[in-house]
DOZADO-921720 format. One record per atom (N, C-alpha, C): residue in one letter; x, y, z. Coordinates in steps of 0.001 Angstrom, whole numbers, padded with zeros to 6 digits, always signed. Layout:
<sites>
AXYZ;...
</sites>
This chain:
<sites>
X+086977+091043+085612;X+086866+092433+086031;X+085400+092843+086106;X+085072+093594+087138;X+083687+094027+087320;X+083459+095466+086891;X+084443+096345+087183;X+084281+097757+086839;X+085572+098304+086252;X+085468+099469+085627;X+086625+100175+085090;X+086312+101654+085054;X+087233+102438+084492;X+087025+103876+084363;X+086510+104186+082967;X+085589+105126+082891;X+085028+105513+081600;X+084586+106961+081622;X+084046+107420+080506;X+083521+108790+080406;X+082074+108702+079950;X+081248+109584+080523;X+079825+109589+080239;X+079407+110958+079724;X+078511+111007+078725;X+078012+112311+078271;X+077278+113022+079398;X+077577+114301+079572;X+076899+115108+080579;X+075773+115867+079889;X+074572+115295+079924;X+073428+115876+079229;X+072857+117047+080026;X+073029+118245+079498;X+072525+119430+080195;X+071072+119710+079854;X+070650+119341+078650;X+069246+119477+078274;X+068996+118562+077085;X+067780+118481+076626;X+067414+117549+075559;X+068065+117892+074228;X+068500+119140+074034;X+069073+119536+072746;X+070506+119056+072587;X+071084+118477+073643;X+072472+118019+073547;X+072612+116769+072686;X+071550+116003+072523;X+071643+114749+071791;X+072142+114961+070374;X+073101+114125+069978;X+073589+114165+068608;X+074715+115146+068382;X+075145+115876+069397;X+076232+116828+069236;X+077542+116206+069696;X+078613+116530+068972;X+079911+115968+069300;X+080593+116697+070446;X+080151+117926+070749;X+080835+118732+071746;X+080165+118669+073114;X+079346+117654+073338;X+078701+117504+074636;X+079782+117211+075676;X+079841+117961+076789;X+080849+117690+077809;X+080664+116302+078409;X+081758+115725+078864;X+081690+114379+079426;X+082165+114389+080868;X+081790+113344+081578;X+082111+113196+082993;X+082852+111882+083173;X+084004+111932+083841;X+084768+110712+084096;X+084234+110024+085349;X+084217+108704+085323;X+083739+107981+086490;X+083938+106483+086341;X+083330+105730+087248;X+083447+104270+087263;X+082269+103669+086506;X+082551+102659+085690;X+081541+102037+084851;X+081560+100523+085063;X+080373+099907+085050;X+080281+098449+085174;X+080698+097797+083856;X+081555+096788+083939;X+082032+096096+082738;X+081206+094856+082415;X+080387+094436+083358;X+079495+093298+083139;X+078268+093462+084027;X+077267+092643+083789;X+076080+092673+084645;X+076456+092203+086046;X+076008+092953+087043;X+076314+092617+088437;X+075010+092616+089223;X+074633+091477+089804;X+073357+091409+090531;X+073399+092140+091869;X+072246+092503+092341;X+072102+093160+093631;X+072743+092321+094741;X+073470+092996+095626;X+074099+092320+096758;X+075543+091925+096523;X+075981+091869+095248;X+077367+091508+094971;X+078265+092738+095077;X+079555+092543+095400;X+080483+093674+095437;X+080710+094249+094033;X+080631+095558+093931;X+081007+096248+092704;X+082503+096542+092707;X+083011+096935+093870;X+084429+097254+094045;X+084879+096694+095385;X+086089+096143+095433;X+086693+095664+096677;X+088139+096143+096734;X+088481+096897+097772;X+089831+097432+097942;X+090309+097125+099363;X+091454+096466+099530;X+091972+096235+100888;X+092271+097562+101575;X+092011+097626+102880;X+092300+098851+103637;X+093756+099276+103453;X+094660+098302+103373;X+096083+098631+103254;X+096403+099403+101975;X+095533+099349+100962;X+095761+100076+099717;X+095247+101513+099788;X+094474+101829+100827;X+093940+103184+100984;X+094977+104085+101654;X+094844+105379+101439;X+095692+106354+102115;X+094891+106930+103281;X+095285+106557+104490;X+094575+106974+105697;X+095135+108318+106149;X+094269+109344+106143;X+094689+110700+106495;X+094289+111085+107914;X+093921+110112+108723;X+093660+110388+110123;X+092187+110522+110459;X+091930+110886+111709;X+090574+110963+112232;X+089734+111999+111488;X+088452+111703+111367;X+087526+112624+110733;X+087348+113855+111611;X+087267+115029+110968;X+086993+116279+111665;X+086321+117221+110682;X+085902+118369+111181;X+085224+119339+110321;X+086208+120207+109554;X+087507+120046+109797;X+088527+120888+109170;X+089281+120090+108104;X+089040+120367+106818;X+089717+119591+105769;X+091189+119931+105614;X+091658+121024+106220;X+093069+121386+106063;X+093992+120477+106861;X+093465+119826+107905;X+094296+118898+108682;X+094734+117702+107840;X+093802+116943+107231;X+094249+115850+106359;X+094961+116363+105115;X+094676+117607+104727;X+095307+118151+103519;X+096812+118315+103691;X+097259+118714+104882;X+098706+118862+105052;X+099388+117491+105055;X+098684+116456+105563;X+099245+115098+105502;X+099340+114632+104060;X+098302+114901+103282;X+098310+114532+101870;X+099384+115290+101118;X+099522+116582+101374;X+100508+117397+100665;X+101922+116901+100932;X+102199+116528+102172;X+103542+116037+102498;X+103837+114723+101775;X+102858+113809+101746;X+103046+112548+101025;X+103238+112796+099530;X+102439+113716+098990;X+102511+113989+097556;X+103858+114621+097200;X+104348+115508+098063;X+105662+116104+097821;X+106749+115033+097837;X+106631+114074+098756;X+107604+112973+098793;X+107570+112184+097493;X+106361+111968+096963;X+106239+111242+095699;X+106877+112022+094557;X+106624+113311+094502;X+107199+114135+093428;X+108720+114115+093461;X+109279+113949+094647;X+110733+113988+094792;X+111356+112592+094929;X+110569+111560+094548;X+111062+110176+094615;X+111541+109816+096021;X+110781+110249+097027;X+111204+110020+098413;X+110204+109187+099208;X+109302+108468+098526;X+108391+107582+099243;X+109166+106423+099864;X+108669+105919+100988;X+109304+104767+101619;X+108970+103499+100828;X+109694+102424+101103;X+109417+101147+100441;X+107994+100679+100740;X+107539+100880+101978;X+106188+100481+102362;X+105149+101269+101578;X+105369+102566+101414;X+104429+103416+100662;X+104422+103040+099188;X+105577+102696+098666;X+105663+102268+097269;X+104947+100941+097075;X+105103+100034+098038;X+104487+098712+097933;X+102967+098791+097957;X+102398+099771+098641;X+100943+099878+098694;X+100360+100595+097485;X+101225+100974+096527;X+100744+101520+095264;X+100594+103021+095218;X+101265+103759+096118;X+101114+105214+096111;X+101683+105857+094854;X+102727+105261+094273;X+103259+105816+093022;X+102176+105859+091947;X+101495+104736+091770;X+100461+104648+090736;X+099249+105507+091098;X+098911+105541+092393;X+097736+106307+092803;X+097951+107805+092617;X+099083+108311+093070;X+099350+109743+092929;X+099442+110153+091463;X+099876+109222+090614;X+100019+109538+089197;X+098676+109825+088530;X+097581+109290+089077;X+096269+109497+088446;X+095430+110545+089163;X+095925+111104+090268;X+095190+112188+090924;X+095189+113428+090032;X+094136+114235+090092;X+094127+115492+089320;X+095332+116354+089683;X+096048+116798+088681;X+097262+117570+088907;X+096953+118986+089410;X+097907+119535+090108;X+097821+120936+090534;X+097720+121839+089295;X+096779+122770+089315;X+096526+123711+088206;X+095963+123026+086962;X+095469+121783+087106;X+094842+121115+085964;X+093422+121644+085779;X+092807+121297+084650;X+091440+121734+084391;X+090485+121226+085472;X+090753+120028+085993;X+089885+119464+087021;X+089782+120378+088230;X+090931+120819+088744;X+090879+121615+089969;X+090520+123075+089680;X+090875+123590+088509;X+090566+124984+088200;X+089068+125209+088002;X+088303+124122+087842;X+086853+124238+087750;X+086194+124378+089111;X+086983+124244+090186;X+086453+124388+091536;X+086438+125857+091939;X+085460+126238+092766;X+085401+127622+093250;X+086628+127976+094073;X+087337+126981+094605;X+088547+127258+095378;X+089592+127989+094549;X+089500+127881+093216;X+090487+128507+092348;X+089883+129606+091475;X+088660+129997+091758;X+088042+131110+091037;X+088740+132412+091412;X+088750+133350+090462;X+089241+134691+090773;X+088231+135395+091677;X+088649+136498+092279;X+087732+137263+093129;X+086546+137766+092322;X+086795+138194+091077;X+085697+138675+090224;X+084705+137555+089937;X+085231+136347+089670;X+084342+135219+089374;X+083521+134849+090609;X+084149+134891+091782;X+083401+134606+093010;X+082308+135637+093243;X+082624+136914+093013;X+081641+137980+093223;X+080461+137855+092261;X+080707+137244+091081;X+079647+137128+090077;X+078739+135929+090313;X+079072+135080+091287;X+078267+133886+091536;X+076886+134254+092055;X+075908+133465+091661;X+074529+133708+092082;X+074147+132876+093315;X+075124+132212+093908;X+074902+131436+095135;X+075797+132024+096223;X+075315+133028+096948;X+076160+133690+097959;X+076729+132734+098996;X+075965+131703+099377;X+076452+130799+100418;X+077650+129983+099940;X+077710+129670+098614;X+078874+128956+098089;X+080099+129870+098116;X+079873+131149+097761;X+080974+132116+097827;X+081491+132243+099252;X+080586+132370+100207;X+080990+132523+101603;X+081743+131289+102103;X+081265+130116+101718;X+081934+128883+102130;X+083325+128796+101521;X+083466+129202+100256;X+084762+129179+099587;X+085738+130131+100258;X+085272+131325+100591;X+086130+132308+101256;X+086585+131796+102622;X+085667+131187+103381;X+086043+130637+104681;X+087088+129536+104540;X+086919+128693+103513;X+087887+127606+103307;X+089251+128178+102918;X+089277+129222+102093;X+090547+129848+101727;X+091235+130431+102958;X+090454+131040+103835;X+091028+131607+105053;X+091588+130505+105943;X+090902+129373+106003;X+091393+128242+106798;X+092697+127703+106223;X+092765+127619+104892;X+093988+127153+104235;X+095144+128100+104541;X+094888+129396+104447;X+095946+130384+104706;X+096456+130262+106143;X+095512+130146+107098;X+095904+130033+108498;X+096684+128745+108746;X+096238+127641+108146;X+096925+126364+108326;X+098325+126408+107735;X+098469+127024+106566;X+099780+127113+105922;X+100740+127927+106786;X+100257+129080+107255;X+101120+129952+108051;X+101470+129328+109395;X+100570+128539+109965;X+100789+127967+111290;X+101602+126675+111251;X+101330+125809+110253;X+101899+124455+110280;X+102885+124141+109164;X+102689+124733+107987;X+103561+124384+106863;X+104773+125307+106777;X+104538+126611+106732;X+105647+127561+106575;X+106726+127401+107645;X+106374+127269+108938;X+107441+127093+109944;X+108269+125834+109719;X+107632+124752+109256;X+108374+123517+109021;X+109331+123642+107851;X+108967+124440+106853;X+109875+124619+105713;X+111090+125451+106093;X+110976+126240+107164;X+112129+126988+107647;X+113120+126049+108324;X+112596+124961+108908;X+113455+123983+109570;X+114155+123096+108540;X+113379+122632+107542;X+113943+121776+106496;X+113178+121985+105204;X+113872+122292+104141;X+113229+122501+102839;X+112752+121192+102233;X+113136+120046+102813;X+112743+118753+102257;X+111357+118304+102707;X+110804+118921+103761;X+109528+118466+104304;X+108369+118699+103341;X+108386+119829+102670;X+107336+120142+101690;X+108003+120594+100393;X+108919+119793+099924;X+109679+120120+098708;X+108841+119738+097488;X+108457+120704+096675;X+107573+120466+095534;X+108350+120100+094278;X+109495+120723+094070;X+110276+120496+092854;X+111545+119726+093179;X+111695+118568+092568;X+112819+117676+092858;X+114141+118231+092369;X+114175+118877+091211;X+115431+119261+090584;X+115882+120668+090937;X+115200+121292+091885;X+115589+122632+092294;X+116793+122558+093232;X+117446+123688+093435;X+118633+123697+094291;X+118298+123876+095769;X+117009+123800+096110;X+116617+123917+097503;X+116182+125300+097917;X+116072+126228+096979;X+115628+127579+097289;X+114149+127625+097609;X+113651+128828+097941;X+112259+128973+098334;X+111295+128596+097218;X+111725+128721+095963;X+110844+128377+094850;X+110545+126886+094791;X+111319+126082+095516;X+111111+124635+095499;X+110058+124195+096501;X+109638+125098+097399;X+108746+124747+098497;X+107290+124831+098059;X+106472+123890+098537;X+105037+123941+098285;X+104461+125228+098869;X+103572+125858+098133;X+103022+127146+098525;X+101629+126991+099139;X+101074+128100+099576;X+099698+128100+100078;X+098735+127613+099007;X+099008+127944+097750;X+098149+127491+096655;X+098183+125972+096516;X+099342+125369+096760;X+099432+123906+096726;X+098598+123289+097849;X+098606+123918+099023;X+097784+123409+100125;X+096303+123586+099800;X+095961+124642+099105;X+094570+124825+098678;X+094154+123700+097744;X+095049+123318+096841;X+094782+122185+095937;X+094593+120893+096724;X+095470+120641+097722;X+095347+119427+098532;X+094035+119433+099322;X+093626+120598+099795;X+092362+120707+100524;X+091190+120417+099599;X+091285+120868+098354;X+090234+120567+097370;X+090154+119053+097135;X+091292+118383+097039;X+091280+116932+096870;X+090596+116253+098053;X+090875+116732+099257;X+090266+116142+100448;X+088751+116324+100424;X+088291+117546+100138;X+086855+117806+100181;X+086109+117112+099048;X+086791+116818+097944;X+086094+116241+096789;X+086254+114730+096661;X+087244+114122+097373;X+087531+112705+097139;X+087592+111843+098402;X+087853+112450+099530;X+088019+111667+100756;X+086679+111142+101260;X+086687+109916+101764;X+085503+109296+102348;X+085756+109009+103823;X+084742+109247+104651;X+084837+108928+106076;X+084425+107477+106281;X+085310+106700+106891;X+085082+105268+107099;X+085281+104956+108583;X+084343+104211+109159;X+084441+103851+110568;X+085725+103080+110837;X+086286+103309+112034;X+087505+102635+112434;X+087231+101207+112891;X+088161+100612+113627;X+087961+099243+114133;X+086669+099129+114927;X+086181+097921+115075;X+084884+097705+115715;X+084829+098217+117143;X+085983+098328+117795;X+086009+098809+119172;X+086236+100317+119252;X+086220+100997+118091;X+086428+102448+118061;X+085142+103142+117630;X+084883+104298+118238;X+083670+105047+117907;X+083916+106095+116834;X+085160+106292+116452;X+085509+107345+115509;X+085620+106823+114079;X+085688+107765+113136;X+085892+107448+111722;X+087193+108073+111253;X+087751+107505+110189;X+088968+108029+109588;X+088677+108534+108188;X+089494+109473+107752;X+089373+110009+106395;X+090304+109223+105483;X+089724+108578+104473;X+090500+107725+103578;X+090388+108196+102134;X+091509+108130+101438;X+091517+108189+099978;X+091604+106744+099507;X+090548+106262+098850;X+090455+104855+098487;X+090540+104732+096965;X+091620+104151+096439;X+091756+104020+094989;X+090516+103404+094348;X+090131+103938+093215;X+088988+103532+092400;X+087652+103937+093032;X+087456+103631+094319;X+086204+104042+094955;X+086083+105558+094929;X+087205+106269+095083;X+087129+107731+095078;X+086930+108300+093667;X+086862+107414+092671;X+086538+107847+091309;X+085042+107755+091032;X+084292+107150+091951;X+082838+107087+091779;X+082245+108479+091936;X+081356+108851+091034;X+080713+110155+091130;X+079590+110124+092165;X+079152+111320+092530;X+078132+111461+093564;X+076725+111402+092987;X+075886+110625+093630;X+074451+110601+093352;X+073759+110315+094678;X+073081+111307+095220;X+072516+111102+096552;X+071377+110087+096558;X+070900+109716+095371;X+069873+108680+095277;X+070454+107295+094984;X+071784+107192+094979;X+072415+105904+094675;X+072033+104863+095734;X+071652+103667+095289;X+071316+102604+096254;X+072541+101820+096720;X+073697+102068+096098;X+074886+101286+096423;X+075439+101685+097791;X+076076+100726+098469;X+076465+100903+099861;X+077972+100710+100028;X+078614+101683+100683;X+080028+101552+101028;X+080137+100874+102384;X+080856+099758+102439;X+081021+099022+103690;X+082505+098806+103970;X+082803+098409+105196;X+084178+098126+105581;X+084625+099016+106724;X+085799+098702+107238;X+086362+099422+108375;X+087760+099930+108032;X+088132+101045+108657;X+089490+101562+108525;X+090363+100839+109541;X+090689+099596+109213;X+091437+098739+110124;X+092235+097722+109322;X+093434+097357+109787;X+094254+096363+109079;X+093476+095068+108839;X+093601+094554+107623;X+092934+093318+107255;X+091522+093495+106754;X+090979+094700+106869;X+089597+094949+106437;X+089541+095135+104924;X+088371+094873+104367;X+088122+095077+102942;X+087086+096183+102788;X+087416+097195+102001;X+086512+098305+101725;X+085760+097987+100441;X+084423+097968+100539;X+083620+097501+099410;X+082516+098492+099070;X+082149+098491+097781;X+080899+099107+097337;X+079999+097957+096903;X+078903+097750+097638;X+077966+096671+097332;X+076832+097185+096456;X+076442+096390+095465;X+075362+096777+094565;X+074040+096795+095333;X+073373+097953+095338;X+072077+098068+096002;X+070923+097692+095108;X+071235+097406+093858;X+070257+096914+092884;X+071042+096236+091777;X+070349+095586+090862;X+071022+094987+089703;X+071661+096095+088867;X+072893+095869+088443;X+073619+096844+087626;X+073935+096203+086279;X+073588+096892+085198;X+073836+096372+083853;X+075202+096825+083350;X+075806+096028+082498;X+077082+096397+081888;X+076936+097736+081175;X+077907+098622+081382;X+077882+099938+080759;X+077284+101023+081634;X+076680+100643+082752;X+076089+101635+083658;X+077163+102308+084496;X+077008+103607+084806;X+077917+104241+085758;X+077655+103716+087165;X+078711+103651+087957;X+078602+103237+089356;X+078832+104477+090211;X+077760+105023+090760;X+077835+106205+091601;X+077578+105826+093056;X+078046+106661+093960;X+077782+106468+095382;X+077308+107789+095977;X+076729+107729+097151;X+076238+108931+097823;X+077293+109449+098782;X+077805+110661+098524;X+078738+111281+099449;X+077954+111926+100599;X+078653+112193+101682;X+078072+112964+102768;X+076825+112357+103370;X+076727+111033+103376;X+075567+110385+103969;X+074349+110401+103098;X+074492+110837+101833;X+073372+110819+100906;X+072377+111940+101085;X+072781+113002+101810;X+071840+114103+102044;X+072232+115368+101296;X+073387+115351+100633;X+073856+116545+099959;X+073702+116423+098449;X+073505+117571+097794;X+073436+117611+096345;X+074799+117825+095734;X+074877+117822+094394;X+076161+117985+093721;X+076781+119346+093983;X+075963+120350+094333;X+076517+121689+094559;X+077452+121711+095762;X+077367+120712+096628;X+078253+120676+097796;X+079609+120081+097468;X+079746+119454+096280;X+080981+118749+095974;X+081643+119284+094708;
</sites>
């Protein structure tokens, strides 16, 4: 094994040293020394969840993710989806209303948003909420009128409206897309990229100065890899650069 999941102290300032209550960050950790140029992580494309072509609207892949997740909650995944490990993958995704997602501005109260000192983050959050609302009303709600099974959130319900995924659930799925999905180029003869949820790779935290490189294609038979851009020592976190390496953590 080359890497695994671990937790790292989140040092906010020099006075944090020696305290037991220092917050921690979950991420990928090297289990042994790995020289520059070797793969840190290798995942077959078939194990990734392909949410379609890349676009500027995260609500499009979010409705695809929400439908798959609802199928998983209701034990309705296909044999092919089960074989590719979606049961295990969905089980480790941050749960709806968990501490992970409630720390996102997407779930802040209006008062908390108004108190933010970064107006552009507030404006971006409000725009994303409006997009989620429009997408839910246009694409999800009408489908639930046709069949309650399409976005059925609760398996043991009698099929009433309370069993249907809500706009808030779509907001959660959109948060997962914006925080975990990676854009990967398609087959060599295609000019477009696809949005993928890639097990383990999507657990790598963001560092825009990371030298490690994500390679591979969104195509059958391809291998999605994170290659070491420098020597990595055992115990080191394995981070990657999201968004082309030009964005800071405030964007994610």
